[in-house]
C-alpha positions, 0 to 999 in steps of 0.5 A: 228711673234707673241709672245708665250702664255708662254712669255706673261704669264711670262710677266703678271706674272711680271707685275701684282704685280709690277703694281698692288701693291700700289704706288703713282698712285694706292693710289691716284685712290683708295683714291679719288674713296673712297672720291668722288665715282667712277662716279665722279673720271672717269675723274681722272682715264682717266688722270691716263691712259693717263699718264701712257700710256705716260710714257710707251711710253717714256720708250719703246722709251728710252726717259726716260733714255735720260732725266734721264741722263741729269744732275740735271733731276732726282732730279727736277722730284723727287722734283716736284713729291714730292710737287704735291703728298703733295698737292694731299694728302691735297685734299684727307685728306680734301675731303668729308667723304666717303659715303656722298655727295661730294657737301658737300665740295670739288670736285673730281680731273679732268683729268689733275690731274690724268695726272699729278700724272702719269707723276710725279710717279717715281715708274712708270719709275723704274717698266716700265724700269724693265718690258721692260728689264726683258722680251723678247716676240719676239727675232727676231724683237725688234720693234714688241717685243717693241709693244707687250710689250706696248700692254700687259702693257697697258692692265695690267694698264687698269685692275689694275687702274679701279679695285683700283678705284672701290675697293675704291668706294665699300669700302667707300660705307660701311662706315656710320660714319662721324669720321670714314670716316674722319679718313679713308680720313687721312689714305689714305692721309698718305698712299699716302705720305708713297708710295711717300717716298718709291718710291724716296728712293734710 
């Protein structure tokens, strides 16, 4: 049995704004794409993909709920996320000016950094839980229902993160002033911190 087109479109209508709106991972992808260029950030993007897919699987299987039910687990995850995002914001703020050679200073973050960002993205756990619980694609088969949801959300994840990376790279290519470029990097770093603050706020 397969889901109806209407049920898939309904899930997409809910998933695209939730997963595509700026959050810690989206801002990190966009900022790094602007600072280092699309090609240099492909390993980072692949790490984001792998991390988001891991979170999707953990949420779908119920493991996330079990882990967060452990006393003290939630604050530890939030604390780790804040510390790592602070480090990443520093890397973005001090990155090479957009549009200039990345060899001028710093290197693009790699696969491990992208994976870590996704795994520590508090927003993702909340969003995916809501998407899994708020949509039913196949009423008579819970296992197939979950697998189809996983497939749909994976496609959305691939599309939105790649789009934001390209947007960051293309936007930065129009920046020619070093002062404007540095200000752009700092603004993106501040946006990353703001997105983290919004994600962890109760």
